[in-house]
C-alpha positions in Angstrom: 22.0 14.6 -2.5 21.0 11.6 -5.0 23.1 11.2 -7.5 21.8 11.4 -11.7 22.6 8.3 -13.5 25.3 9.6 -15.9 27.3 10.8 -12.6 27.0 7.0 -11.2 28.1 5.9 -14.7 31.4 8.0 -14.3 32.6 5.9 -11.2 31.9 2.7 -13.0 34.6 0.6 -14.1 33.2 0.9 -18.1 33.7 -2.2 -18.7 30.4 -3.8 -19.6 31.2 -6.8 -18.1 27.9 -8.1 -17.2 29.0 -9.5 -13.8 26.4 -7.4 -12.3 23.6 -9.0 -14.2 22.9 -6.1 -16.6 24.6 -5.4 -20.1 26.5 -2.5 -20.0 27.6 -0.6 -16.7 25.8 2.6 -18.4 22.3 0.2 -17.5 23.4 -1.0 -14.4 23.9 3.1 -13.2 20.7 3.6 -14.4 18.8 0.9 -12.4 21.2 2.7 -9.6 19.8 6.2 -9.8 16.4 4.4 -9.5 16.9 3.0 -6.3 16.1 -0.5 -8.3 19.9 -2.1 -7.9 22.4 -2.1 -4.9 26.0 -1.2 -5.4 27.1 -4.6 -3.9 26.2 -6.2 -7.7 29.5 -4.3 -9.2 32.5 -6.5 -7.7 35.4 -4.6 -9.6 34.3 -1.0 -7.3 36.4 -0.2 -4.8 35.4 0.2 -0.7 35.6 3.9 -0.9 33.7 4.1 -3.9 31.3 1.5 -3.1 30.0 3.9 0.1 30.1 6.7 -2.0 27.7 5.4 -4.4 25.5 3.3 -1.2 24.9 7.1 0.3 24.0 8.0 -2.4 21.2 5.9 -4.4 20.0 3.6 -1.3 16.6 4.5 -0.9 16.3 7.9 1.0 14.0 6.7 4.0 14.8 3.1 5.3 12.5 0.3 5.1 10.8 -1.1 8.7 9.0 -3.5 9.2 6.8 -4.2 12.1 5.4 -7.6 12.9 5.5 -10.8 11.0 3.9 -13.2 9.1 1.4 -12.1 6.4 -0.2 -9.2 8.3 3.4 -7.5 8.9 3.5 -4.1 8.0 6.5 -2.9 6.0 6.9 1.2 6.0 9.7 3.8 4.3 11.3 3.2 1.2 9.9 5.8 -0.7 11.7 8.0 -3.1 9.5 11.4 -3.5 7.5 13.9 -1.8 4.4 13.1 -4.4 3.4 10.3 -6.1 2.9 11.4 -10.0 6.3 11.9 -9.6 7.0 8.1 -9.5 4.5 6.1 -6.9 4.4 5.6 -3.4 5.5 2.0 -2.4 4.5 0.9 0.9 0.8 2.2 2.6 0.9 2.8 6.1 0.0 0.7 8.8 -3.0 1.7 11.2 -3.2 0.4 14.4 -6.0 0.3 16.9 -5.1 1.3 20.3 -6.2 -0.2 23.6 -5.2 0.4 26.7 -3.9 -2.2 29.4 -6.2 0.0 32.3 -9.2 -1.7 30.2 -11.3 -5.0 31.0 -10.2 -8.3 29.5 -13.4 -8.4 27.4 -13.5 -4.6 26.2 -9.6 -5.7 24.7 -10.3 -8.5 23.3 -13.5 -7.2 21.5 -11.2 -4.5 19.5 -8.5 -7.5 19.0 -11.1 -9.5 17.5 -12.4 -6.5 15.6 -9.3 -5.6 14.2 -8.7 -8.6 13.3 -11.8 -9.9 11.3 -12.5 -6.4 9.7 -12.3 -6.7 5.7 -13.1 -3.9 3.0 -14.3 -4.9 -0.2 -13.1 -2.4 -2.7 -12.8 -3.2 -6.5 -11.2 -6.6 -6.2 -8.7 -6.2 -3.0 -9.3 -6.5 0.4 -8.4 -3.8 2.7 -7.4 -4.1 6.6 -6.5 -2.5 9.8 -3.4 -3.3 10.5 -2.5 -4.1 14.1 -2.9 -3.4 17.6 -0.8 -0.8 19.7 -0.8 -1.4 23.6 -0.2 1.6 25.6 1.0 1.5 29.5 -1.4 3.3 31.7 -1.3 1.1 34.3 2.1 2.4 35.5 2.7 -1.6 35.9 5.1 -3.9 33.8 3.0 -6.6 34.9 -0.1 -5.3 34.0 1.4 -3.9 30.5 2.8 -7.6 30.1 -0.1 -9.3 30.3 -2.2 -6.9 28.2 0.4 -7.6 25.2 0.1 -11.2 26.0 -3.8 -10.7 25.5 -4.0 -8.9 22.2 -1.8 -12.2 21.2 1.3 -10.9 21.4 1.9 -10.5 18.1 1.7 -13.5 16.7 -1.7 -13.0 14.8 -1.6 -8.7 14.6 1.5 -6.8 14.6 1.8 -4.4 18.2 3.1 -0.8 19.3 4.2 -1.2 22.3 3.9 2.5 24.2 5.2 2.9 27.2 8.0 5.6 28.7 9.3 3.0 31.4 11.9 1.3 30.3 11.2 -1.7 32.6 7.5 -2.4 31.2 9.2 -2.5 28.2 10.7 -5.5 28.9 8.4 -7.1 30.7 6.4 -7.1 27.6 9.2 -7.7 25.1 9.7 -11.1 27.1 6.1 -11.4 25.9 6.1 -10.4 22.1 9.8 -9.4 21.2 10.3 -12.5 18.7 7.8 -10.8 16.9 9.0 -7.3 16.0 7.0 -5.8 17.8 7.3 -1.4 17.6 8.7 -0.1 20.6 7.4 3.5 21.7 9.2 5.7 22.3 12.5 6.4 22.9 13.1 9.9 24.3 15.9 12.2 25.6 15.7 10.4 28.7 15.0 6.8 28.2 16.7 6.1 24.8 19.8 4.2 26.0 17.9 1.7 27.5 15.3 1.2 25.1 17.8 1.4 22.2 19.6 -1.8 24.3 16.4 -3.5 24.4 15.4 -3.2 20.9 18.5 -4.1 20.1 18.9 -7.1 22.0 15.0 -7.9 20.4 15.1 -7.1 16.8 12.7 -5.2 16.9 11.7 -1.1 15.3 12.2 1.4 18.0 10.0 5.1 17.6 12.2 7.9 18.7 10.0 11.1 20.5 11.6 14.2 19.9 9.8 18.0 19.2 11.2 19.3 16.4 13.1 17.9 13.4 16.6 18.5 14.8 16.1 17.0 18.1 14.6 13.8 16.3 18.0 13.8 14.1 20.2 14.1 17.0 18.1 10.9 19.3 17.5 9.1 15.9 21.4 9.3 15.2 22.4 8.1 19.2 19.6 5.0 19.0 21.3 4.0 15.5 24.7 4.3 16.9 23.8 1.9 20.1 22.5 -0.4 17.2 19.0 0.1 17.3 18.7 0.5 13.4 15.5 0.3 12.5 14.1 3.5 13.2 10.8 5.5 13.6 9.9 9.6 14.3 7.4 10.6 16.1 7.5 13.9 15.7 4.9 15.3 18.6 3.0 17.2 16.8 0.7 19.9 18.8 -1.7 20.4 16.2 -2.9 18.5 12.3 -1.4 21.4 10.7 2.0 21.5 13.1 2.0 17.5 11.7 2.0 18.2 8.1 4.1 20.9 8.4 6.7 18.4 10.4 6.2 15.2 8.1 7.2 17.6 5.3 10.1 19.0 5.9 11.1 15.3 7.1 10.1 14.1 4.3 12.6 17.2 2.2 15.1 16.6 4.0 14.9 12.5 3.8 14.2 12.5 0.2 16.9 16.0 -1.2 19.5 13.4 1.5 20.2 16.6 3.5 20.1 15.0 6.5 20.0 11.0 6.4 19.2 11.2 10.5 16.4 11.8 9.1 15.9 8.7 6.6 13.1 6.8 8.7 10.0 6.2 8.5 7.0 8.7 11.0 5.0 7.7 13.4 1.2 9.7 14.0 -0.3 9.0 17.1 -3.9 9.8 15.7 -5.9 9.7 19.7 -3.4 13.3 20.4 -6.1 14.9 18.2 -10.2 15.2 18.6 -10.4 15.4 14.9 -9.7 11.6 14.3 -11.5 11.9 10.8 -8.9 14.3 9.2 -5.8 13.0 11.6 -6.0 9.9 10.5 -6.4 11.8 6.5 -3.7 14.0 7.4 -1.6 11.0 8.1 -2.1 8.8 4.7 -1.7 11.9 2.6 1.2 13.1 4.4 4.1 10.6 5.2 3.4 8.5 7.9 4.3 5.3 8.2 2.5 3.8 11.1 -0.7 5.7 12.3 -2.0 5.2 15.8 -5.9 5.3 16.4 -8.8 4.9 18.8 -11.3 2.8 17.8 -12.9 4.0 14.6 -16.0 3.3 13.2 -16.9 1.4 10.4 -17.9 4.6 8.3 -14.2 5.8 9.3 -12.5 2.6 9.0 -14.1 2.0 5.3 -13.3 6.0 4.9 -9.6 5.7 5.9 -8.8 2.4 4.2 -10.4 3.5 0.8 -8.2 6.7 1.1 -5.3 4.8 1.7 -5.7 2.8 -1.4 -6.5 5.5 -3.1 -3.4 6.9 -2.8 -0.7 4.3 -2.5 -2.6 2.9 -5.6 0.5 3.8 -8.9 -1.0 6.7 -10.9 0.1 5.0 -13.9 -0.8 1.6 -13.9 -4.6 1.9 -12.9 -6.0 -1.2 -10.9 -7.1 -4.7 -13.5 -8.8 -7.8 -13.1 -7.5 -10.5 -15.6 -9.1 -10.3 -18.8 -11.8 -13.2 -19.6 -15.2 -14.5 -19.3 -17.2 -14.3 -15.7 -20.7 -16.0 -15.6 -22.8 -14.0 -13.7 -26.4 -15.4 -12.6 -25.5 -18.8 -13.2 -26.1 -18.2 -17.1 -27.0 -20.8 -20.0 -26.5 -21.2 -23.4 -28.8 -18.2 -24.6 -27.1 -16.1 -22.1 -26.4 -12.9 -23.3 -22.7 -11.9 -23.7 -21.5 -8.2 -22.8 -17.9 -6.6 -23.6 -16.2 -4.7 -21.4 -12.7 -4.0 -20.3 -10.3 -5.0 -17.9 -10.5 -1.8 -15.8 -11.5 -3.1 -11.8 -13.9 0.5 -11.5 -15.6 -0.2 -14.3 -15.7 -4.5 -14.1 -17.0 -4.0 -10.0 -19.3 -1.4 -11.3 -21.2 -3.4 -14.2 -21.0 -6.5 -12.1 -22.6 -4.7 -9.2 -25.6 -3.9 -11.5 -25.6 -7.2 -13.2 -25.9 -8.8 -10.3 -28.7 -7.0 -8.2 -30.8 -7.5 -12.2 -30.7 -11.0 -11.5 -30.2 -11.6 -15.3 -27.8 -14.2 -16.1 -25.2 -13.0 -18.3 -22.1 -13.6 -19.6 -19.0 -10.3 -18.9 -16.8 -10.8 -21.4 -13.6 -8.6 -20.4 -10.7 -7.8 -22.8 -6.9 -6.1 -21.8 -6.9 -2.5 -22.9 -4.6 -2.1 -19.8 -6.6 -1.0 -17.6 -7.8 1.8 -19.3 -11.7 2.6 -19.4 -14.2 2.1 -21.9 -14.0 5.9 -23.3 -9.9 6.2 -22.9 -8.9 2.8 -24.5 -11.3 3.3 -27.8 -9.8 7.2 -27.7 -6.4 5.5 -27.0 -6.5 2.7 -29.7 -6.5 0.0 -26.8 -9.9 -1.2 -27.8 -9.8 -2.4 -30.9 -11.8 -4.8 -33.5 -8.7 -7.3 -33.8 -8.2 -7.4 -29.8 -12.0 -8.4 -29.7 -11.6 -10.7 -32.4 -8.8 -12.2 -30.7 -10.1 -12.4 -27.7 -13.2 -14.1 -28.6 -11.3 -16.7 -29.6 -8.3 -17.0 -26.8 -11.5 -17.0 -24.4 -13.4 -19.8 -26.0 -16.6 -17.5 -25.9 -18.5 -19.2 -29.3 -18.7 -22.5 -27.0 -20.1 -21.3 -24.2 -23.4 -19.5 -26.0 -25.7 -20.9 -29.0 -26.2 -17.2 -30.4 -23.6 -14.6 -32.2 -24.5 -11.2 -30.6 -22.3 -9.7 -28.3 -23.3 -6.5 -26.7 -20.8 -3.6 -26.6 -20.6 -0.6 -24.0 -21.9 2.6 -25.7 -18.6 4.5 -26.0 -17.5 1.9 -28.2 -20.4 2.2 -30.0 -17.9 4.2 -33.7 -16.4 0.3 -33.5 -19.5 -1.6 -34.1 -19.6 -2.2 -37.2 -15.2 -2.8 -37.5 -16.0 -5.4 -34.4 -19.4 -7.0 -36.8 -17.2 -8.1 -40.0 -14.0 -8.8 -37.8 -16.0 -11.2 -35.4 -18.5 -12.3 -38.0 -21.0 -11.7 -34.7 -24.1 -9.3 -34.8 -23.4 -6.2 -32.5 -25.8 -4.7 -30.1 -25.0 -0.8 -28.5 -25.9 -1.3 -25.5 -26.4 2.2 -22.7 -23.5 4.6 -21.7 -24.6 4.3 -17.7 -24.1 1.0 -16.3 -27.5 2.3 -14.1 -29.1 0.8 -17.8 -28.5 -2.5 -17.8 -31.1 -4.1 -16.4 -33.7 -2.0 -17.9 -31.7 -2.5 -21.4 -31.7 -5.8 -21.3 -35.0 -6.5 -20.6 -36.1 -4.3 -23.6 -34.0 -5.4 -25.6 -32.6 -9.1 -25.0 -33.8 -11.7 -26.9 -32.4 -14.8 -27.0 
């Protein structure tokens, strides 16, 4: 079980020597309990205490990286069952499967689609993560050729799917230096695949039905030197996946079975309901999801869901405060006040760009809160507006002194006028009405 900060503190030297980088032993204990410090940072602990604290304070789920470079996928190192308890840190990688029996043109087309697909949402670029190559030909050479055709892992992370160790050995000769995920070690082949994974330093997926069999197989592979593991529970249905994945996550978080403290692998190609399988994997703890070629609508839905689930619910997505020119504004363009909540910003940006009305969007720092929440919580104030006008040099951009504020900020209009000396106009509450409002009300 995870240890609480006070339990950890009892085992520390209590000298407050600051050698660990923290001001007191209690502060160090709190960081250890939160998984944000390493026990090795304290030089005065004896080996037995270090071993005890290390097992209790390291992340319950091992961090595993698939691939190298900018597009590498890091999964695991999660601490909770539900994101509102803390947050989820490492979103699952979604990799699209190809077969080594497919024509070269088809494989190339899918690889290019995966590499080039980008969904732009609230200021972020959402992408698919890589390619899974399945050995259906039975030929090690054909498998290796398809792996090379898929880039060999140099551009996109790869999953190598085969049961035959000889096929994996041939593929790893092509892609082994790029850390592909080797899938999958079973009760029959685990010794050979664990040896290959250790030799190339690659992560290894272990496949068995049920948590008990998975734990036993994971222990065997770890003892053989394959440390970066993933767990494939071979679910018979989406319902079964959710139940098994939840059980694995609970055992890992509670540390009741350390051998289950690895990310989970989900093969969504096993199910007819691909959209439902993707959603289940994203919502319920998958680290790597292998899917068939997906429609653009499914890609957008899956990437959006993943972004939502792996955004810290306690920290709204924010944009940088400042002044944003829209539609090439001049010195007579209106200035519209807004907040730095990303969804608000990009909603306004879309409507304003579509209106083709030149204007300045003046964004102040409300710590990512929406207009209504910022007004109610005291984050959007007349003082903030006045300071931001001055700091961002808005007066130097326009000849007038008129500020349009959101409808939900109407209660602040008088205070903003007093604090800034600018005339305040109250705009609509609904961003969709901005274009009509500006056409009717704005006079330079």
